[in-house]
MOPAC internal coordinates of N, CA, C and O (Angstrom, degrees):
PM7 1SCF
backbone

  N    0.0000 0     0.00 0     0.00 0    0    0    0
  C    1.4405 1     0.00 0     0.00 0    1    0    0
  C    1.5139 1   109.03 1     0.00 0    2    1    0
  O    1.2310 1   120.27 1   -18.60 1    3    2    1
  N    1.2890 1   117.09 1   161.40 1    3    2    1
  C    1.4515 1   121.23 1  -179.09 1    5    3    2
  C    1.5231 1   110.58 1   -88.44 1    6    5    3
  O    1.2310 1   120.75 1    23.08 1    7    6    5
  N    1.3350 1   116.17 1  -156.92 1    7    6    5
  C    1.4560 1   120.88 1  -177.63 1    9    7    6
  C    1.5226 1   113.34 1   -77.23 1   10    9    7
  O    1.2310 1   119.41 1   175.01 1   11   10    9
  N    1.3286 1   118.74 1    -4.99 1   11   10    9
  C    1.4585 1   122.10 1  -178.59 1   13   11   10
  C    1.5151 1   111.20 1   -75.16 1   14   13   11
  O    1.2310 1   121.08 1   -35.84 1   15   14   13
  N    1.3167 1   115.55 1   144.16 1   15   14   13
  C    1.4583 1   121.22 1   174.17 1   17   15   14
  C    1.5201 1   107.43 1  -100.00 1   18   17   15
  O    1.2310 1   120.51 1   -57.69 1   19   18   17
  N    1.3093 1   116.64 1   122.31 1   19   18   17
  C    1.4576 1   121.39 1   178.57 1   21   19   18
  C    1.5175 1   108.28 1   -88.94 1   22   21   19
  O    1.2310 1   120.77 1   -44.29 1   23   22   21
  N    1.3318 1   116.14 1   135.71 1   23   22   21
  C    1.4589 1   120.92 1   178.09 1   25   23   22
  C    1.5191 1   109.69 1  -124.39 1   26   25   23
  O    1.2310 1   120.45 1   -16.02 1   27   26   25
  N    1.3167 1   116.75 1   163.98 1   27   26   25
  C    1.4612 1   121.39 1   177.70 1   29   27   26
  C    1.5196 1   109.16 1   -57.74 1   30   29   27
  O    1.2310 1   120.73 1   -44.92 1   31   30   29
  N    1.3200 1   116.22 1   135.08 1   31   30   29
  C    1.4563 1   121.51 1  -179.17 1   33   31   30
  C    1.5089 1   114.18 1    95.75 1   34   33   31
  O    1.2310 1   119.62 1   167.02 1   35   34   33
  N    1.3334 1   118.33 1   -12.98 1   35   34   33
  C    1.4644 1   120.86 1   176.79 1   37   35   34
  C    1.5295 1   109.74 1   -71.05 1   38   37   35
  O    1.2310 1   121.38 1   -28.54 1   39   38   37
  N    1.3121 1   114.96 1   151.46 1   39   38   37
  C    1.4546 1   121.31 1   173.57 1   41   39   38
  C    1.5245 1   107.34 1   -98.70 1   42   41   39
  O    1.2310 1   120.96 1   -48.30 1   43   42   41
  N    1.3308 1   115.77 1   131.70 1   43   42   41
  C    1.4639 1   121.30 1   178.45 1   45   43   42
  C    1.5211 1   108.39 1  -121.49 1   46   45   43
  O    1.2310 1   121.49 1   -22.13 1   47   46   45
  N    1.3255 1   114.75 1   157.87 1   47   46   45
  C    1.4647 1   121.80 1   175.33 1   49   47   46
  C    1.5166 1   106.87 1  -108.71 1   50   49   47
  O    1.2310 1   120.63 1   -46.24 1   51   50   49
  N    1.3226 1   116.40 1   133.76 1   51   50   49
  C    1.4596 1   120.25 1   178.78 1   53   51   50
  C    1.5212 1   109.77 1   -77.21 1   54   53   51
  O    1.2310 1   120.39 1   -42.97 1   55   54   53
  N    1.3181 1   116.85 1   137.03 1   55   54   53
  C    1.4621 1   120.83 1   177.63 1   57   55   54
  C    1.5305 1   110.01 1   -61.49 1   58   57   55
  O    1.2310 1   119.82 1   141.52 1   59   58   57
  N    1.3253 1   117.95 1   -38.48 1   59   58   57
  C    1.4594 1   124.28 1   174.38 1   61   59   58
  C    1.5224 1   107.71 1  -125.97 1   62   61   59
  O    1.2310 1   119.01 1   -55.73 1   63   62   61
  N    1.3247 1   119.49 1   124.27 1   63   62   61
  C    1.4687 1   120.69 1  -179.45 1   65   63   62
  C    1.5272 1   111.95 1   -55.84 1   66   65   63
  O    1.2310 1   121.44 1   -34.36 1   67   66   65
  N    1.3039 1   114.84 1   145.64 1   67   66   65
  C    1.4614 1   122.28 1   177.88 1   69   67   66
  C    1.5235 1   107.75 1   -89.55 1   70   69   67
  O    1.2310 1   120.78 1   -57.69 1   71   70   69
  N    1.3335 1   116.11 1   122.31 1   71   70   69
  C    1.4689 1   121.35 1  -175.83 1   73   71   70
  C    1.5357 1   109.52 1  -127.67 1   74   73   71
  O    1.2310 1   120.13 1   -98.61 1   75   74   73
  N    1.3284 1   117.35 1    81.39 1   75   74   73
  C    1.4605 1   118.49 1   179.31 1   77   75   74
  C    1.5243 1   110.53 1   -63.84 1   78   77   75
  O    1.2310 1   121.00 1   -41.12 1   79   78   77
  N    1.3174 1   115.70 1   138.88 1   79   78   77
  C    1.4621 1   121.40 1  -173.41 1   81   79   78
  C    1.5284 1   112.75 1   -57.32 1   82   81   79
  O    1.2310 1   119.92 1   138.78 1   83   82   81
  N    1.3367 1   117.75 1   -41.22 1   83   82   81
  C    1.4589 1   119.66 1  -177.73 1   85   83   82
  C    1.5308 1   112.44 1   -68.93 1   86   85   83
  O    1.2310 1   119.55 1   156.01 1   87   86   85
  N    1.3213 1   118.47 1   -23.99 1   87   86   85
  C    1.4657 1   121.63 1   176.20 1   89   87   86
  C    1.5222 1   110.67 1   -83.92 1   90   89   87
  O    1.2310 1   120.44 1   139.90 1   91   90   89
  N    1.3045 1   116.76 1   -40.10 1   91   90   89
  C    1.4597 1   121.84 1  -176.17 1   93   91   90
  C    1.5194 1   111.58 1   -58.17 1   94   93   91
  O    1.2310 1   120.20 1   141.88 1   95   94   93
  N    1.3128 1   117.23 1   -38.12 1   95   94   93
  C    1.4587 1   120.34 1  -178.97 1   97   95   94
  C    1.5212 1   112.83 1   -69.29 1   98   97   95
  O    1.2310 1   119.83 1   161.38 1   99   98   97
  N    1.3315 1   117.92 1   -18.62 1   99   98   97
  C    1.4611 1   122.15 1  -178.46 1  101   99   98
  C    1.5305 1   112.58 1   -99.06 1  102  101   99
  O    1.2310 1   119.82 1   179.87 1  103  102  101
  N    1.3137 1   117.95 1    -0.13 1  103  102  101
  C    1.4605 1   122.35 1  -175.40 1  105  103  102
  C    1.5299 1   110.69 1  -110.07 1  106  105  103
  O    1.2310 1   120.38 1   -17.30 1  107  106  105
  N    1.3373 1   116.87 1   162.70 1  107  106  105
  C    1.4684 1   119.37 1   174.05 1  109  107  106
  C    1.5327 1   110.46 1   -59.71 1  110  109  107
  O    1.2310 1   120.65 1   -24.78 1  111  110  109
  N    1.3171 1   116.37 1   155.22 1  111  110  109
  C    1.4710 1   121.30 1  -177.02 1  113  111  110
  C    1.5333 1   112.54 1   -57.20 1  114  113  111
  O    1.2310 1   119.98 1   147.62 1  115  114  113
  N    1.3323 1   117.65 1   -32.38 1  115  114  113
  C    1.4634 1   120.48 1  -177.12 1  117  115  114
  C    1.5298 1   113.44 1   -90.15 1  118  117  115
  O    1.2310 1   119.98 1  -170.44 1  119  118  117
  N    1.3364 1   117.64 1     9.56 1  119  118  117
  C    1.4701 1   120.63 1   179.61 1  121  119  118
  C    1.5245 1   109.26 1   -63.19 1  122  121  119
  O    1.2310 1   119.79 1   -56.60 1  123  122  121
  N    1.3445 1   118.00 1   123.40 1  123  122  121
  C    1.4657 1   119.69 1  -175.71 1  125  123  122
  C    1.5260 1   114.34 1   -76.45 1  126  125  123
  O    1.2310 1   119.67 1   160.90 1  127  126  125
  N    1.3111 1   118.24 1   -19.10 1  127  126  125
  C    1.4542 1   120.65 1  -176.88 1  129  127  126
  C    1.5162 1   110.83 1   105.46 1  130  129  127
  O    1.2310 1   121.24 1     5.45 1  131  130  129
  N    1.3074 1   115.24 1  -174.55 1  131  130  129
  C    1.4623 1   120.72 1   178.36 1  133  131  130
  C    1.5242 1   107.71 1   -83.23 1  134  133  131
  O    1.2310 1   120.82 1   -67.15 1  135  134  133
  N    1.3182 1   116.03 1   112.85 1  135  134  133
  C    1.4641 1   121.48 1  -173.87 1  137  135  134
  C    1.5272 1   113.67 1  -101.05 1  138  137  135
  O    1.2310 1   120.14 1   164.59 1  139  138  137
  N    1.3235 1   117.35 1   -15.41 1  139  138  137
  C    1.4601 1   121.28 1  -173.56 1  141  139  138
  C    1.5186 1   110.66 1  -128.63 1  142  141  139
  O    1.2310 1   121.36 1   -24.24 1  143  142  141
  N    1.3272 1   115.01 1   155.76 1  143  142  141
  C    1.4578 1   119.90 1   177.57 1  145  143  142
  C    1.5086 1   111.34 1  -143.40 1  146  145  143
  O    1.2310 1   121.22 1   -31.75 1  147  146  145
  N    1.3016 1   115.28 1   148.25 1  147  146  145
  C    1.4589 1   123.10 1   173.92 1  149  147  146
  C    1.5227 1   106.46 1  -103.85 1  150  149  147
  O    1.2310 1   120.09 1   -57.07 1  151  150  149
  N    1.3373 1   117.42 1   122.93 1  151  150  149
  C    1.4649 1   121.40 1  -176.16 1  153  151  150
  C    1.5232 1   109.11 1   -65.64 1  154  153  151
  O    1.2310 1   120.99 1   -61.87 1  155  154  153
  N    1.3402 1   115.71 1   118.13 1  155  154  153
  C    1.4631 1   121.83 1  -178.96 1  157  155  154
  C    1.5267 1   111.32 1   -96.64 1  158  157  155
  O    1.2310 1   120.27 1   134.28 1  159  158  157
  N    1.3286 1   117.08 1   -45.72 1  159  158  157
  C    1.4633 1   120.66 1  -179.34 1  161  159  158
  C    1.5219 1   109.86 1  -161.35 1  162  161  159
  O    1.2310 1   121.32 1   -17.82 1  163  162  161
  N    1.3222 1   115.08 1   162.18 1  163  162  161
  C    1.4597 1   121.70 1   178.48 1  165  163  162
  C    1.5167 1   108.67 1  -102.76 1  166  165  163
  O    1.2310 1   120.82 1   -52.22 1  167  166  165
  N    1.3321 1   116.04 1   127.78 1  167  166  165
  C    1.4607 1   121.52 1   178.82 1  169  167  166
  C    1.5290 1   110.85 1   -78.41 1  170  169  167
  O    1.2310 1   120.80 1   132.46 1  171  170  169
  N    1.3206 1   116.07 1   -47.54 1  171  170  169
  C    1.4560 1   123.60 1   178.34 1  173  171  170
  C    1.5227 1   107.18 1  -160.89 1  174  173  171
  O    1.2310 1   119.78 1    19.19 1  175  174  173
  N    1.3248 1   118.03 1  -160.81 1  175  174  173
  C    1.4624 1   121.22 1  -177.55 1  177  175  174
  C    1.5253 1   113.27 1   -72.54 1  178  177  175
  O    1.2310 1   119.55 1   170.75 1  179  178  177
  N    1.3248 1   118.46 1    -9.25 1  179  178  177
  C    1.4613 1   121.03 1  -175.86 1  181  179  178
  C    1.5170 1   114.54 1  -125.30 1  182  181  179
  O    1.2310 1   119.57 1   172.95 1  183  182  181
  N    1.3489 1   118.44 1    -7.05 1  183  182  181
  C    1.4612 1   121.49 1  -175.02 1  185  183  182
  C    1.5232 1   111.39 1  -132.67 1  186  185  183
  O    1.2310 1   121.91 1   -32.51 1  187  186  185
  N    1.3190 1   113.95 1   147.49 1  187  186  185
  C    1.4535 1   121.25 1  -179.02 1  189  187  186
  C    1.5287 1   108.99 1  -136.72 1  190  189  187
  O    1.2310 1   120.45 1   -31.26 1  191  190  189
  N    1.3266 1   116.75 1   148.74 1  191  190  189
  C    1.4653 1   121.64 1   175.50 1  193  191  190
  C    1.5262 1   108.15 1  -101.15 1  194  193  191
  O    1.2310 1   121.22 1   -44.52 1  195  194  193
  N    1.3345 1   115.26 1   135.48 1  195  194  193
  C    1.4666 1   121.27 1  -176.94 1  197  195  194
  C    1.5200 1   111.13 1  -124.02 1  198  197  195
  O    1.2310 1   121.13 1   -31.77 1  199  198  197
  N    1.3351 1   115.45 1   148.23 1  199  198  197
  C    1.4555 1   121.75 1   162.87 1  201  199  198
  C    1.5201 1   104.27 1   -91.77 1  202  201  199
  O    1.2310 1   119.84 1   -57.68 1  203  202  201
  N    1.3239 1   117.91 1   122.32 1  203  202  201
  C    1.4633 1   122.06 1  -173.80 1  205  203  202
  C    1.5214 1   112.04 1   -96.43 1  206  205  203
  O    1.2310 1   121.28 1   -30.01 1  207  206  205
  N    1.3355 1   115.16 1   149.99 1  207  206  205
  C    1.4585 1   120.67 1   172.55 1  209  207  206
  C    1.5206 1   109.07 1  -150.12 1  210  209  207
  O    1.2310 1   121.13 1   -22.17 1  211  210  209
  N    1.3400 1   115.44 1   157.83 1  211  210  209
  C    1.4606 1   119.66 1  -179.54 1  213  211  210
  C    1.5252 1   110.11 1   -97.68 1  214  213  211
  O    1.2310 1   120.23 1     1.19 1  215  214  213
  N    1.3262 1   117.17 1  -178.81 1  215  214  213
  C    1.4663 1   120.88 1  -175.35 1  217  215  214
  C    1.5276 1   112.91 1   -66.49 1  218  217  215
  O    1.2310 1   120.15 1   163.98 1  219  218  217
  N    1.3413 1   117.32 1   -16.02 1  219  218  217
  C    1.4629 1   120.96 1   175.90 1  221  219  218
  C    1.5208 1   112.29 1   -90.93 1  222  221  219
  O    1.2310 1   120.41 1   179.44 1  223  222  221
  N    1.3318 1   116.83 1    -0.56 1  223  222  221
  C    1.4615 1   121.31 1   179.04 1  225  223  222
  C    1.5167 1   114.55 1    87.99 1  226  225  223
  O    1.2310 1   119.81 1  -172.32 1  227  226  225
  N    1.3275 1   117.97 1     7.68 1  227  226  225
  C    1.4611 1   121.38 1   179.56 1  229  227  226
  C    1.5238 1   109.71 1   -76.07 1  230  229  227
  O    1.2310 1   120.19 1   -56.74 1  231  230  229
  N    1.3362 1   117.24 1   123.26 1  231  230  229
  C    1.4541 1   122.65 1   179.44 1  233  231  230
  C    1.5218 1   111.16 1   -78.26 1  234  233  231
  O    1.2310 1   121.13 1   -30.46 1  235  234  233
  N    1.3317 1   115.45 1   149.54 1  235  234  233
  C    1.4607 1   121.82 1   175.05 1  237  235  234
  C    1.5266 1   107.81 1   -81.93 1  238  237  235
  O    1.2310 1   120.70 1   -68.09 1  239  238  237
  N    1.3280 1   116.27 1   111.91 1  239  238  237
  C    1.4598 1   122.94 1  -179.51 1  241  239  238
  C    1.5213 1   107.93 1  -129.27 1  242  241  239
  O    1.2310 1   120.57 1   -48.00 1  243  242  241
  N    1.3115 1   116.52 1   132.00 1  243  242  241
  C    1.4670 1   121.01 1   176.49 1  245  243  242
  C    1.5209 1   108.66 1  -103.84 1  246  245  243
  O    1.2310 1   120.94 1   -34.91 1  247  246  245
  N    1.3255 1   115.81 1   145.09 1  247  246  245
  C    1.4532 1   120.73 1   175.07 1  249  247  246
  C    1.5199 1   108.91 1   -65.28 1  250  249  247
  O    1.2310 1   120.68 1   -44.46 1  251  250  249
  N    1.3016 1   116.31 1   135.54 1  251  250  249
  C    1.4546 1   120.32 1   176.34 1  253  251  250
  C    1.5170 1   108.75 1   -88.17 1  254  253  251
  O    1.2310 1   120.75 1   -31.94 1  255  254  253
  N    1.2999 1   116.18 1   148.06 1  255  254  253
  C    1.4530 1   120.13 1   179.58 1  257  255  254
  C    1.5232 1   108.99 1  -120.24 1  258  257  255
  O    1.2310 1   118.62 1   -60.17 1  259  258  257
  N    1.3059 1   120.24 1   119.83 1  259  258  257
  C    1.4614 1   126.10 1    -4.59 1  261  259  258
  C    1.5303 1   110.46 1   -69.46 1  262  261  259
  O    1.2310 1   121.28 1   -22.52 1  263  262  261
  N    1.3128 1   115.17 1   157.48 1  263  262  261
  C    1.4671 1   120.65 1  -177.49 1  265  263  262
  C    1.5304 1   110.09 1   -58.11 1  266  265  263
  O    1.2310 1   121.39 1   -42.35 1  267  266  265
  N    1.3187 1   114.95 1   137.65 1  267  266  265
  C    1.4647 1   121.75 1   178.72 1  269  267  266
  C    1.5117 1   108.54 1  -122.65 1  270  269  267
  O    1.2310 1   120.21 1   -28.34 1  271  270  269
  N    1.3284 1   117.21 1   151.66 1  271  270  269
  C    1.4683 1   119.13 1  -176.40 1  273  271  270
  C    1.5327 1   113.46 1   -66.98 1  274  273  271
  O    1.2310 1   119.57 1   151.91 1  275  274  273
  N    1.3291 1   118.43 1   -28.09 1  275  274  273
  C    1.4579 1   121.25 1  -179.40 1  277  275  274
  C    1.5204 1   109.48 1   -88.32 1  278  277  275
  O    1.2310 1   120.38 1   -57.78 1  279  278  277
  N    1.3238 1   116.87 1   122.22 1  279  278  277
  C    1.4551 1   121.36 1   179.65 1  281  279  278
  C    1.5237 1   108.34 1  -100.28 1  282  281  279
  O    1.2310 1   120.25 1   -58.57 1  283  282  281
  N    1.3146 1   117.13 1   121.43 1  283  282  281
  C    1.4582 1   122.94 1  -177.33 1  285  283  282
  C    1.5233 1   108.89 1  -115.95 1  286  285  283
  O    1.2310 1   119.79 1   -47.20 1  287  286  285
  N    1.3475 1   118.01 1   132.80 1  287  286  285
  C    1.4719 1   119.36 1   176.73 1  289  287  286
  C    1.5282 1   111.24 1   -55.69 1  290  289  287
  O    1.2310 1   120.79 1   -33.30 1  291  290  289
  N    1.3025 1   116.10 1   146.70 1  291  290  289
  C    1.4551 1   122.96 1  -178.60 1  293  291  290
  C    1.5235 1   110.32 1   -92.66 1  294  293  291
  O    1.2310 1   120.36 1   -47.01 1  295  294  293
  N    1.3336 1   116.91 1   132.99 1  295  294  293
  C    1.4596 1   120.25 1   175.86 1  297  295  294
  C    1.5235 1   109.07 1   -85.30 1  298  297  295
  O    1.2310 1   120.89 1   -38.72 1  299  298  297
  N    1.3311 1   115.89 1   141.28 1  299  298  297
  C    1.4608 1   122.59 1   177.60 1  301  299  298
  C    1.5220 1   107.43 1  -126.61 1  302  301  299
  O    1.2310 1   120.24 1   -43.95 1  303  302  301
  N    1.3188 1   117.14 1   136.05 1  303  302  301
  C    1.4660 1   122.13 1  -177.86 1  305  303  302
  C    1.5216 1   111.53 1   -90.60 1  306  305  303
  O    1.2310 1   121.49 1   -41.20 1  307  306  305
  N    1.3456 1   114.75 1   138.80 1  307  306  305
  C    1.4618 1   122.40 1   177.89 1  309  307  306
  C    1.5186 1   108.82 1  -138.73 1  310  309  307
  O    1.2310 1   120.73 1   -25.99 1  311  310  309
  N    1.3271 1   116.20 1   154.01 1  311  310  309
  C    1.4598 1   119.80 1   171.79 1  313  311  310
  C    1.5317 1   107.54 1   -86.65 1  314  313  311
  O    1.2310 1   120.54 1   -24.58 1  315  314  313
  N    1.3116 1   116.57 1   155.42 1  315  314  313
  C    1.4561 1   121.21 1  -176.31 1  317  315  314
  C    1.5331 1   112.58 1   -59.84 1  318  317  315
  O    1.2310 1   120.20 1   149.98 1  319  318  317
  N    1.3361 1   117.23 1   -30.02 1  319  318  317
  C    1.4660 1   118.32 1  -178.55 1  321  319  318
  C    1.5322 1   112.64 1   -73.72 1  322  321  319
  O    1.2310 1   119.61 1   176.23 1  323  322  321
  N    1.3342 1   118.34 1    -3.77 1  323  322  321
  C    1.4596 1   122.34 1   176.11 1  325  323  322
  C    1.5330 1   111.74 1   -95.32 1  326  325  323
  O    1.2310 1   120.28 1  -176.69 1  327  326  325
  N    1.3298 1   117.07 1     3.31 1  327  326  325
  C    1.4638 1   121.77 1  -172.15 1  329  327  326
  C    1.5133 1   112.86 1  -122.68 1  330  329  327
  O    1.2310 1   121.32 1   -25.16 1  331  330  329
  N    1.3226 1   115.07 1   154.84 1  331  330  329
  C    1.4525 1   122.44 1   170.52 1  333  331  330
  C    1.5192 1   106.22 1  -127.22 1  334  333  331
  O    1.2310 1   120.13 1   -43.32 1  335  334  333
  N    1.3272 1   117.36 1   136.68 1  335  334  333
  C    1.4584 1   119.06 1   177.58 1  337  335  334
  C    1.5121 1   108.47 1   -65.60 1  338  337  335
  O    1.2310 1   120.79 1   -43.07 1  339  338  337
  N    1.3222 1   116.09 1   136.93 1  339  338  337
  C    1.4558 1   120.13 1  -176.89 1  341  339  338
  C    1.5275 1   111.46 1  -117.68 1  342  341  339
  O    1.2310 1   120.24 1   127.34 1  343  342  341
  N    1.3214 1   117.15 1   -52.66 1  343  342  341
  C    1.4608 1   120.43 1  -176.65 1  345  343  342
  C    1.5156 1   109.88 1  -156.02 1  346  345  343
  O    1.2310 1   120.55 1   -42.75 1  347  346  345
  N    1.3165 1   116.56 1   137.25 1  347  346  345
  C    1.4490 1   121.03 1   173.49 1  349  347  346
  C    1.5192 1   108.09 1   -97.49 1  350  349  347
  O    1.2310 1   120.45 1   -49.82 1  351  350  349
  N    1.3138 1   116.75 1   130.18 1  351  350  349
  C    1.4565 1   120.14 1  -177.66 1  353  351  350
  C    1.5170 1   112.50 1   -98.17 1  354  353  351
  O    1.2310 1   119.92 1  -179.10 1  355  354  353
  N    1.3185 1   117.75 1     0.90 1  355  354  353
  C    1.4598 1   120.69 1   179.06 1  357  355  354
  C    1.5145 1   109.15 1   -62.46 1  358  357  355
  O    1.2310 1   120.14 1   -53.70 1  359  358  357
  N    1.3096 1   117.35 1   126.30 1  359  358  357
  C    1.4555 1   121.96 1   179.19 1  361  359  358
  C    1.5231 1   113.39 1    84.34 1  362  361  359
  O    1.2310 1   119.59 1  -177.42 1  363  362  361
  N    1.3102 1   118.39 1     2.58 1  363  362  361
  C    1.4694 1   120.26 1   179.32 1  365  363  362
  C    1.5288 1   108.86 1   -75.97 1  366  365  363
  O    1.2310 1   120.87 1   -38.59 1  367  366  365
  N    1.3303 1   115.94 1   141.41 1  367  366  365
  C    1.4570 1   120.27 1   178.74 1  369  367  366
  C    1.5155 1   111.80 1   -72.07 1  370  369  367
  O    1.2310 1   120.61 1   140.15 1  371  370  369
  N    1.3113 1   116.44 1   -39.85 1  371  370  369
  C    1.4562 1   121.00 1  -177.45 1  373  371  370
  C    1.5245 1   108.35 1  -138.14 1  374  373  371
  O    1.2310 1   120.73 1   -56.64 1  375  374  373
  N    1.3199 1   116.20 1   123.36 1  375  374  373
  C    1.4742 1   121.52 1  -178.12 1  377  375  374
  C    1.5282 1   111.92 1   -50.58 1  378  377  375
  O    1.2310 1   119.61 1   129.00 1  379  378  377
  N    1.3243 1   118.35 1   -51.00 1  379  378  377
  C    1.4616 1   121.07 1  -173.69 1  381  379  378
  C    1.5171 1   112.91 1   -68.52 1  382  381  379
  O    1.2310 1   119.45 1   157.93 1  383  382  381
  N    1.3379 1   118.66 1   -22.07 1  383  382  381
  C    1.4548 1   120.71 1   176.63 1  385  383  382
  C    1.5179 1   111.81 1   -66.56 1  386  385  383
  O    1.2310 1   120.25 1   157.09 1  387  386  385
  N    1.3253 1   117.13 1   -22.91 1  387  386  385
  C    1.4576 1   121.35 1  -176.61 1  389  387  386
  C    1.5206 1   113.36 1   -87.77 1  390  389  387
  O    1.2310 1   120.25 1   168.22 1  391  390  389
  N    1.3102 1   117.12 1   -11.78 1  391  390  389
  C    1.4582 1   120.07 1  -175.60 1  393  391  390
  C    1.5150 1   110.99 1   -90.57 1  394  393  391
  O    1.2310 1   120.10 1   180.00 1  395  394  393

């Protein structure tokens, strides 16, 4: 990572898009994958958990087993060297305006 300090709520860009196999088969052939993440929590000094979304704003959500009516985005863990700082949302008036 560079000299930037990442905090919870920051938006990061993945160095390589995340393309889970079960999602890839349901998307158009040119779908780039989940390229962005919202920092949800820190695992340790080298890893962070992200809520992922693609350039169209689609969140990464996995089906729960057994299926439940409430759908919650899935957190995925990454090391800091897999991320690039994209946007800090601290002080933003509206979350979606920053994306």
